[in-house]
Every structure is written in C-alpha cells, then in structure tokens.
C-alpha positions as CSV (number, residue, x, y, z in Angstrom):
1,X,-23.2,-25.4,9.7
2,X,-21.3,-27.2,7.1
3,X,-22.1,-30.7,5.9
4,X,-20.3,-33.5,7.8
5,X,-20.4,-37.2,6.7
6,X,-21.1,-39.3,9.7
7,X,-21.7,-43.0,10.6
8,X,-25.4,-42.1,10.9
9,X,-25.5,-41.0,7.3
10,X,-23.5,-44.0,6.3
11,X,-26.0,-46.4,7.9
12,X,-29.0,-44.6,6.3
13,X,-27.5,-45.1,2.8
14,X,-26.7,-48.7,3.5
15,X,-30.2,-49.3,4.8
16,X,-31.8,-47.6,1.8
17,X,-29.9,-49.7,-0.7
18,X,-29.1,-53.1,1.1
19,X,-31.6,-52.9,4.0
20,X,-28.7,-53.5,6.5
21,X,-26.5,-51.1,8.4
22,X,-22.9,-50.5,7.4
23,X,-21.6,-53.1,9.8
24,X,-23.6,-55.7,7.9
25,X,-22.1,-54.9,4.5
26,X,-19.4,-57.0,2.8
27,X,-16.0,-55.5,2.1
28,X,-16.8,-54.8,-1.5
29,X,-20.1,-53.2,-0.6
30,X,-18.4,-50.9,1.9
31,X,-15.9,-50.0,-0.8
32,X,-18.8,-49.2,-3.2
33,X,-20.5,-47.1,-0.5
34,X,-17.7,-44.8,0.6
35,X,-14.3,-46.5,0.2
36,X,-14.5,-48.1,3.6
37,X,-14.6,-44.7,5.3
38,X,-14.2,-44.6,9.1
39,X,-13.5,-40.9,9.9
40,X,-12.5,-37.6,8.4
41,X,-13.3,-36.4,4.9
42,X,-14.8,-38.5,2.1
43,X,-12.4,-39.5,-0.7
44,X,-14.0,-42.5,-2.5
45,X,-17.2,-44.4,-3.3
46,X,-20.7,-43.3,-4.2
47,X,-20.9,-41.1,-1.1
48,X,-17.9,-39.1,-2.3
49,X,-19.3,-38.7,-5.9
50,X,-22.6,-37.5,-4.4
51,X,-20.8,-35.1,-2.1
52,X,-18.8,-33.6,-5.0
53,X,-21.9,-33.0,-7.1
54,X,-23.9,-31.4,-4.2
55,X,-21.0,-29.3,-3.0
56,X,-20.7,-27.9,-6.5
57,X,-24.4,-27.1,-6.6
58,X,-24.3,-25.5,-3.1
59,X,-21.2,-23.5,-4.0
60,X,-23.0,-22.2,-7.2
61,X,-25.9,-21.0,-5.1
62,X,-23.5,-19.3,-2.6
63,X,-21.6,-17.5,-5.3
64,X,-24.9,-15.7,-6.2
65,X,-25.1,-14.2,-2.7
66,X,-23.5,-10.9,-1.7
67,X,-21.9,-12.6,1.3
68,X,-21.1,-16.2,0.4
69,X,-21.0,-18.9,3.1
70,X,-17.8,-20.8,2.4
71,X,-18.9,-23.7,4.6
72,X,-21.0,-25.2,1.9
73,X,-22.8,-27.5,1.5
74,X,-24.8,-26.7,4.6
75,X,-26.7,-29.5,6.4
76,X,-29.9,-28.5,4.6
77,X,-28.5,-30.5,1.7
78,X,-28.4,-33.8,3.7
79,X,-31.7,-35.1,2.3
80,X,-30.4,-34.6,-1.3
81,X,-27.1,-36.2,-0.4
82,X,-28.7,-39.4,0.8
83,X,-30.9,-39.6,-2.3
84,X,-28.0,-38.9,-4.6
85,X,-25.6,-41.4,-3.0
86,X,-28.4,-44.1,-2.9
87,X,-29.3,-43.6,-6.6
88,X,-25.7,-43.9,-7.7
89,X,-25.3,-47.2,-5.8
90,X,-28.6,-48.6,-7.0
91,X,-27.5,-48.2,-10.7
92,X,-25.0,-51.0,-10.0
93,X,-26.4,-53.1,-7.2
94,X,-30.2,-52.9,-7.7
95,X,-30.9,-51.7,-11.2
96,X,-34.5,-53.0,-11.0
97,X,-35.2,-50.4,-8.3
98,X,-33.5,-47.5,-10.2
99,X,-36.7,-45.8,-11.3
100,X,-37.9,-45.5,-7.7
101,X,-34.7,-44.1,-6.5
102,X,-34.6,-41.6,-9.4
103,X,-38.0,-40.3,-8.5
104,X,-36.9,-40.0,-4.9
105,X,-33.8,-38.1,-6.0
106,X,-35.9,-35.7,-8.1
107,X,-38.2,-35.0,-5.2
108,X,-35.3,-34.5,-2.9
109,X,-33.7,-32.1,-5.4
110,X,-36.9,-30.1,-5.7
111,X,-37.2,-29.9,-1.9
112,X,-33.6,-28.8,-1.4
113,X,-33.8,-26.2,-4.2
114,X,-37.0,-24.8,-2.8
115,X,-35.6,-24.6,0.7
116,X,-32.2,-23.2,-0.3
117,X,-33.4,-20.5,-2.8
118,X,-36.2,-19.4,-0.4
119,X,-34.2,-19.3,2.9
120,X,-30.5,-19.6,2.5
121,X,-29.1,-17.3,-0.2
122,X,-27.1,-14.9,1.9
123,X,-29.4,-15.8,4.8
124,X,-32.3,-13.7,3.4
125,X,-35.3,-14.3,1.3
126,X,-35.1,-13.7,-2.5
127,X,-37.5,-10.8,-2.1
128,X,-35.1,-9.3,0.4
129,X,-32.3,-9.3,-2.1
130,X,-33.7,-6.3,-3.9
131,X,-32.6,-5.3,-7.4
132,X,-28.9,-5.6,-6.7
133,X,-26.2,-7.7,-8.2
134,X,-26.9,-10.5,-5.6
135,X,-30.6,-10.1,-6.1
136,X,-30.4,-10.4,-9.9
137,X,-28.2,-13.5,-9.6
138,X,-30.5,-15.1,-7.1
139,X,-33.6,-14.3,-9.2
140,X,-32.0,-15.9,-12.4
141,X,-30.8,-19.0,-10.5
142,X,-34.2,-19.4,-8.8
143,X,-36.0,-19.4,-12.1
144,X,-33.5,-21.6,-13.9
145,X,-33.4,-24.4,-11.4
146,X,-37.2,-24.4,-10.8
147,X,-38.3,-24.0,-14.4
148,X,-38.9,-27.8,-14.9
149,X,-42.0,-29.3,-13.6
150,X,-45.6,-30.3,-14.3
151,X,-46.8,-26.8,-13.6
152,X,-44.6,-25.2,-16.3
153,X,-44.6,-28.0,-18.8
154,X,-40.8,-27.6,-19.1
155,X,-38.5,-30.6,-18.6
156,X,-35.0,-29.2,-18.4
157,X,-33.4,-27.4,-15.4
158,X,-30.7,-24.9,-16.2
159,X,-27.6,-24.3,-14.2
160,X,-25.9,-21.2,-15.7
161,X,-22.5,-20.2,-14.2
162,X,-22.2,-17.0,-12.3
163,X,-19.9,-15.7,-15.0
164,X,-22.7,-16.3,-17.6
165,X,-25.2,-14.5,-15.4
166,X,-22.8,-11.6,-14.8
167,X,-22.1,-11.4,-18.5
168,X,-25.8,-11.3,-19.3
169,X,-26.2,-8.5,-16.7
170,X,-23.5,-6.5,-18.4
171,X,-25.2,-7.1,-21.8
172,X,-28.5,-6.0,-20.4
173,X,-27.2,-2.8,-18.8
174,X,-25.6,-1.7,-22.0
175,X,-28.7,-2.7,-24.1
176,X,-31.2,-0.8,-21.9
177,X,-28.8,2.2,-21.5
178,X,-28.4,2.6,-25.2
179,X,-31.9,1.7,-26.2
180,X,-33.0,5.4,-26.2
181,X,-31.5,8.8,-25.0
182,X,-33.2,8.5,-21.6
183,X,-33.5,11.8,-19.7
184,X,-31.3,10.6,-16.9
185,X,-28.4,10.3,-19.3
186,X,-28.6,14.1,-20.3
187,X,-26.4,16.8,-18.8
188,X,-26.4,20.6,-19.3
189,X,-22.7,21.4,-20.0
190,X,-20.3,24.1,-21.0
191,X,-18.2,23.2,-24.0
192,X,-14.9,25.1,-24.0
193,X,-12.9,25.5,-27.2
194,X,-9.3,26.5,-26.5
195,X,-6.8,27.4,-29.2
196,X,-3.0,27.3,-29.1
197,X,-0.9,29.3,-31.6
198,X,2.1,27.5,-33.0
199,X,5.0,29.6,-34.5
200,X,8.5,28.7,-35.5
201,X,7.6,25.0,-35.6
202,X,9.7,22.2,-37.0
203,X,8.7,18.7,-38.3
204,X,10.2,15.3,-37.8
205,X,9.0,12.9,-40.5
206,X,9.9,9.6,-38.9
207,X,7.8,10.2,-35.8
208,X,5.3,12.6,-37.4
209,X,6.1,15.1,-34.6
210,X,5.4,18.8,-34.7
211,X,7.8,20.7,-32.4
212,X,7.4,24.2,-31.1
213,X,9.4,25.1,-27.9
214,X,7.2,25.5,-24.8
215,X,4.0,25.9,-26.9
216,X,2.0,23.0,-25.6
217,X,2.0,23.7,-21.9
218,X,-1.7,23.0,-21.8
219,X,-2.9,19.4,-22.3
220,X,-3.5,18.5,-25.9
221,X,-5.4,15.2,-25.8
222,X,-5.7,12.6,-28.5
223,X,-8.4,13.6,-31.0
224,X,-7.6,17.3,-30.8
225,X,-7.1,19.0,-34.2
226,X,-4.5,21.3,-35.7
227,X,-4.8,23.6,-38.7
228,X,-1.4,24.1,-40.4
229,X,-1.4,27.4,-42.1
230,X,2.1,28.0,-43.4
231,X,5.8,27.0,-43.4
232,X,8.4,25.9,-45.9
233,X,7.6,22.5,-47.4
234,X,4.3,22.0,-45.6
235,X,1.0,20.9,-46.9
236,X,-1.4,23.3,-45.3
237,X,-4.7,21.9,-44.0
238,X,-6.4,20.3,-41.0
239,X,-4.8,17.3,-39.2
240,X,-5.6,14.9,-36.4
241,X,-3.5,14.9,-33.3
242,X,-2.8,11.4,-31.8
243,X,-0.7,12.3,-28.8
244,X,1.3,14.9,-26.9
245,X,4.8,13.9,-26.0
246,X,5.9,17.0,-24.1
247,X,5.1,20.7,-23.6
248,X,7.0,21.3,-26.9
249,X,5.8,18.4,-29.1
250,X,2.7,16.8,-30.5
251,X,2.3,13.8,-32.8
252,X,0.0,13.9,-35.8
253,X,-1.8,11.1,-37.6
254,X,-0.4,11.9,-41.0
255,X,2.5,13.8,-42.5
256,X,2.4,17.6,-43.2
257,X,5.6,17.4,-45.3
258,X,5.0,17.7,-49.0
259,X,8.3,15.9,-49.7
260,X,8.0,13.3,-47.0
261,X,11.1,14.6,-45.2
262,X,12.1,16.6,-42.0
263,X,11.3,20.3,-42.0
264,X,13.9,22.1,-40.1
265,X,13.6,25.7,-41.3
266,X,11.6,26.6,-38.2
267,X,8.8,28.6,-39.8
268,X,5.8,26.3,-39.5
269,X,2.7,28.2,-38.3
270,X,-0.4,26.5,-37.1
271,X,-3.4,26.7,-34.7
272,X,-4.3,23.8,-32.3
273,X,-7.9,23.3,-31.2
274,X,-8.8,21.4,-28.0
275,X,-12.2,20.7,-26.5
276,X,-13.1,20.3,-22.8
277,X,-16.6,19.7,-21.4
278,X,-17.6,20.6,-17.9
279,X,-20.9,19.9,-16.1
280,X,-20.8,16.1,-16.0
281,X,-20.2,14.2,-12.8
282,X,-16.7,13.3,-11.7
283,X,-17.1,9.7,-12.8
284,X,-19.1,10.4,-16.0
285,X,-17.7,10.7,-19.5
286,X,-19.0,12.2,-22.7
287,X,-21.0,10.0,-25.1
288,X,-22.8,12.3,-27.6
289,X,-24.2,15.8,-28.1
290,X,-27.9,16.1,-27.7
291,X,-28.3,19.7,-28.8
292,X,-28.5,20.4,-32.5
293,X,-27.4,23.9,-31.6
294,X,-24.7,25.1,-29.1
295,X,-25.1,28.7,-27.8
296,X,-22.2,31.0,-27.4
297,X,-21.4,32.8,-24.1
298,X,-19.3,35.9,-23.5
299,X,-18.6,38.3,-26.3
300,X,-20.4,36.1,-28.8
301,X,-23.6,35.7,-26.7
302,X,-26.6,35.3,-28.9
303,X,-24.6,33.4,-31.5
304,X,-25.2,29.8,-32.4
305,X,-23.1,26.9,-33.4
306,X,-25.2,24.4,-35.4
307,X,-24.8,20.7,-35.9
308,X,-23.9,19.6,-39.4
309,X,-24.2,16.2,-41.0
310,X,-21.3,14.7,-42.8
311,X,-22.2,16.2,-46.2
312,X,-22.8,19.6,-44.8
313,X,-19.6,19.6,-42.9
314,X,-17.6,18.7,-46.0
315,X,-19.2,21.6,-47.8
316,X,-18.4,24.1,-45.1
317,X,-14.8,22.9,-44.9
318,X,-14.4,23.2,-48.7
319,X,-15.6,26.8,-48.5
320,X,-13.7,27.9,-45.4
321,X,-10.5,26.1,-46.4
322,X,-7.6,27.2,-44.2
323,X,-9.3,30.3,-42.9
324,X,-10.0,30.7,-39.2
325,X,-13.0,32.5,-37.6
326,X,-16.0,32.1,-35.3
327,X,-17.2,28.5,-35.9
328,X,-20.7,28.2,-37.3
329,X,-21.1,24.5,-37.6
330,X,-19.8,21.5,-35.7
331,X,-19.7,17.7,-35.9
332,X,-18.0,15.1,-33.7
333,X,-16.7,11.7,-34.7
334,X,-15.3,8.6,-33.0
335,X,-11.8,7.6,-34.2
336,X,-9.6,4.7,-33.1
337,X,-6.1,5.7,-32.1
338,X,-4.3,2.5,-31.4
339,X,-6.5,0.5,-29.1
340,X,-8.4,3.6,-27.8
341,X,-11.5,5.2,-29.2
342,X,-11.4,9.0,-28.9
343,X,-13.7,11.8,-29.9
344,X,-12.6,14.4,-32.4
345,X,-14.5,17.6,-33.0
346,X,-14.8,19.2,-36.4
347,X,-15.7,22.9,-36.5
348,X,-15.9,25.3,-39.4
349,X,-14.5,27.8,-39.8
350,X,-11.6,26.5,-37.7
351,X,-11.6,28.4,-34.3
352,X,-9.6,31.6,-34.3
353,X,-9.7,32.1,-30.5
354,X,-11.1,30.6,-27.3
355,X,-14.9,30.1,-27.0
356,X,-17.4,28.8,-24.5
357,X,-20.7,27.3,-25.6
358,X,-23.7,25.9,-23.8
359,X,-25.6,22.7,-24.7
360,X,-26.8,19.3,-23.7
361,X,-24.9,16.0,-23.9
362,X,-25.4,12.3,-23.2
363,X,-23.1,10.6,-20.7
364,X,-21.5,7.2,-21.6
365,X,-23.0,4.0,-20.5
366,X,-21.6,1.0,-18.4
367,X,-19.3,-0.2,-21.2
368,X,-17.1,-3.2,-20.4
369,X,-17.3,-4.2,-16.7
370,X,-14.7,-6.5,-15.2
371,X,-15.5,-6.8,-11.5
372,X,-18.6,-7.4,-9.4
373,X,-18.1,-4.0,-7.8
374,X,-18.3,-2.3,-11.3
375,X,-21.6,-4.2,-12.0
376,X,-23.0,-2.9,-8.7
377,X,-22.1,0.7,-9.6
378,X,-23.5,0.4,-13.1
379,X,-26.9,-0.9,-11.8
380,X,-27.1,2.0,-9.3
381,X,-26.9,4.5,-12.2
382,X,-30.4,3.6,-13.4
383,X,-33.6,4.9,-11.8
384,X,-35.2,2.5,-9.4
385,X,-38.1,1.8,-11.8
386,X,-35.6,0.1,-14.2
387,X,-34.6,-2.5,-11.7
388,X,-37.2,-5.1,-12.5
389,X,-36.7,-4.6,-16.2
390,X,-33.0,-5.1,-15.8
391,X,-33.6,-8.3,-13.8
392,X,-36.2,-9.7,-16.4
393,X,-34.1,-8.9,-19.4
394,X,-31.1,-10.6,-17.8
395,X,-33.1,-13.7,-17.1
396,X,-34.3,-13.8,-20.7
397,X,-30.8,-13.4,-22.0
398,X,-29.5,-16.3,-19.9
399,X,-32.4,-18.5,-21.2
400,X,-31.5,-17.6,-24.8
401,X,-27.8,-18.4,-24.2
402,X,-28.9,-21.9,-23.2
403,X,-31.3,-22.3,-26.1
404,X,-34.2,-22.6,-23.6
405,X,-37.6,-23.0,-25.2
406,X,-39.0,-20.1,-23.2
407,X,-36.0,-17.8,-23.9
408,X,-37.5,-15.9,-26.8
409,X,-40.9,-15.4,-25.2
410,X,-39.3,-14.1,-22.0
411,X,-37.2,-11.7,-24.0
412,X,-40.3,-10.4,-25.8
413,X,-42.1,-9.9,-22.5
414,X,-39.0,-8.1,-21.0
415,X,-38.7,-5.8,-24.1
416,X,-42.4,-5.0,-23.8
417,X,-41.7,-3.7,-20.3
418,X,-39.1,-1.3,-21.7
419,X,-41.5,-0.1,-24.3
420,X,-44.6,0.3,-22.1
421,X,-43.3,0.7,-18.5
422,X,-40.4,3.1,-19.1
423,X,-41.5,5.6,-21.8
424,X,-41.8,8.4,-19.3
425,X,-38.0,8.5,-19.2
426,X,-37.8,9.3,-22.9
427,X,-41.1,10.9,-23.7
428,X,-41.1,14.3,-25.5
429,X,-43.8,16.8,-24.8
430,X,-44.3,17.7,-21.2
431,X,-42.6,20.6,-19.5
432,X,-41.9,18.5,-16.5
433,X,-39.9,16.2,-18.8
434,X,-37.6,19.0,-19.8
435,X,-38.8,19.7,-23.4
436,X,-40.5,22.6,-25.1
437,X,-41.6,23.8,-28.6
438,X,-38.6,25.4,-30.3
439,X,-38.9,29.2,-31.0
440,X,-38.0,28.9,-34.7
441,X,-38.7,32.5,-35.5
442,X,-36.9,33.8,-32.5
443,X,-39.8,36.1,-31.6
444,X,-40.7,34.8,-28.2
445,X,-39.0,37.6,-26.4
446,X,-40.8,40.1,-28.6
447,X,-44.2,39.0,-27.3
448,X,-46.0,40.8,-24.6
449,X,-46.4,39.1,-21.2
450,X,-50.1,38.4,-21.9
451,X,-49.4,36.7,-25.2
452,X,-46.8,34.5,-23.5
453,X,-49.4,33.2,-21.2
C-alpha cells in the first residue's frame, strides 16, 4: 500500500514539535508544517520536503528489485516520515531540541532500512534474490546503507545510484571474464580457410575498389586479406580488405596502384582469403586462439599450422613473398576499421586453396552492455560458483568509486576469492580439466598398448 498523508499523521507531527494537535497551531505554524494542507497530495511545508526525500529513497530501493512496486513509498516508511518532518521543523522552531530529534531520525532511518532491505525488496528476502541482477543490486544497497554504525566503526552511509551499481556490475563481469582463460570460455572449433581467385580485375583509385565481375558471390568480411599477384601498374603484395560493396567489388585499406591512378586494363590477378569459424554457440563470438597449433583435416590430415609471433611471421612473409601454398604458420590481429574492431588472419605462405583446420578458441566476454536484460544474460554465462565472487567484486568497486574507507580492503578480499576459490576453472594438469602432456616427439602412437598404460 502506498504512503498517504492523513490528518492523523499531521497531528502526530504537530504534537511532536509543538505538543498540540494541528487544530491548535497558528496560521504560520500550519504553513510551516504542510502549507495548510487539508486533503489530497502534499505540495508545501516540512511534510512535503520529508515526503520528497523519503520517496526518493524508497524509489531507489525499488529500482534494485526485479519487479519494482511503483506505489512507493509504502506505509512501512511512515515512522521515518514522521521523524524526518519533525526534525526539519525543529531546526527552525525548537533548535535547542534538535540533537534529540536528530537521534530519533537516525534511529528511525536504521529501523526503516533494516525492515525494507530485509522484507520488501521485490517482496522477498535478500537471500531469496539469488545471484541475479536484482540480487546483486540489493546486496550492494544493503551493505552501503547499513555500513555506518558502532559495530562497523564507519560513519558514512552510501547511496549509489542504480546506474552506478549496474556500471560496476559490467566492469566486474569483464574483469573476471578476462582475468584468465577460464575453461568455460574454450571451444573446440573448425577453422575454414576459403580462397577466391580474382582474374581480369580493375582498380578504382578514388574509392580503393577492386572490381571483378561476379567474383565475390561469397561473403568477404572486413578483415579478410587479398594477395595481389599481377596486373598492369599494380604493386603486388598482401592487402587488407575493409568492406565488400557487391558481388563484384571489394574495398581495400590501401592503394594497389603504383602510379596512384585507376587501372582499367582488366588484367589484375589476385587471391582473396576469408576465414570462418564453426563450433561456437549461436550467440558467441571469437575472441582468441587457444591452440598454438591448428591441425589440418581432409587431404592435408596430419599436417600442422603453427602459431607465430610478430617477428617470426615477418620472417615467414619475407621468405614466401607473393607465393601461395599450404600455410605453415598463422597469426591473428585486431584492427580498427572505422568504429569497428575486426580480426584479420595472417597466414604464410598465403593459402592456395580451401583448407579446414581444427583447434581451440576462446569466446568473447560480456563487452559493453546497455540494458538490464543484457546484464542478466551476461551473469548467466558464468558457472554458478562465480556468483558470490561477482557480487563481492561489484560491491568493492562501488565502494572504491565513492572513496569509501573500506573499498580497497573489500576489493583485496574479493580478488583473493578469484585467486583461491576459482582456480579449478583455470588449473592445468588434470585430465578431468581437459589438459594433457604434449606428445613432442610424436611417438605416442608407436608405443605398445602396455606402455601407454
């Protein structure tokens, strides 16, 4: 039931401050109290000021719930309303009694906060909220508003906005997700290399467009690469593709024209390389390669494609030049094209045909989340054991944002949880955790059955 200002409440405030009912007040006193209210909504006086403050506090609590009650403030806030309105009045009419009224207001605030956080957030207990968006919000609010007191030695209550709490949840999700390559982020995938042969191509310098009629029927995504191997006036070499404008045209990052002009002879030859990954969930996206080796399928079964660092890749490309063949080393990089960050794959030699490799990848984390629903989805992507850690790190982050004296210690405690409670999700060394000793000499299959045991 929503809060309603009544003549009974009016009399209780008047009695607390002036020791008479409202009917015994002077015109000025009535104006100070509630603007000479007789019925309807409050609009003036100390009663109105108290109502506004408490309504904001109650609304803040309700925003934390998964099913807000828009009839705030509920009648459970009456006790605090009386104390607040009385305290506001006493500052002017009975300043000598202000300390007593301030103590009463503080006690009423404690009682109201205890009652509301325990019983009224979404009509369930805080424990019943679980590790959900509403549960994390309620946990943070409960701690922040109750942190001050003789038991804690802290003097300042905190009232973070729901936006601040949600922002801290988002920070926490990304922090924990990227803290280590957790096993639940890994996927066994097939990496498919597709090649497209370009012949009779032309070049438009102003738009950096390579055109070849009907050649690009398959999707050529931003970040794909093209090896230009010949043509009048071209600078042969490998180039980055920034977009595909039609099934006959792709746009490159830099010019292939040695003279900086259009090339219309129609003899440009090139090979386009595209990469697709299958094996991830329908809503999951690629983040990084976990395998240092990819293993060929099909005609090249038994072959390996090895990861190369930046220096090693440069050496391989210097040696292979414009040649194509079966790739022996790979490397991927993140490149910004406009406002979008894309993945580009370097392979050397440049692929001469289509290939399929097997390997393991990491899926991308929560990223930037803009809605409550997206936060809920992101939380659900973690194992259940991560829930309390996410909750505690979020609280610590909120405390740090408010320069709270216990913020850093809470963060250290929360980080200790990730280091000591969750290592099983990143540990290397048990078969049940999906790892094994690498067969460096490739002689495992040559062993007898007895030796394998």
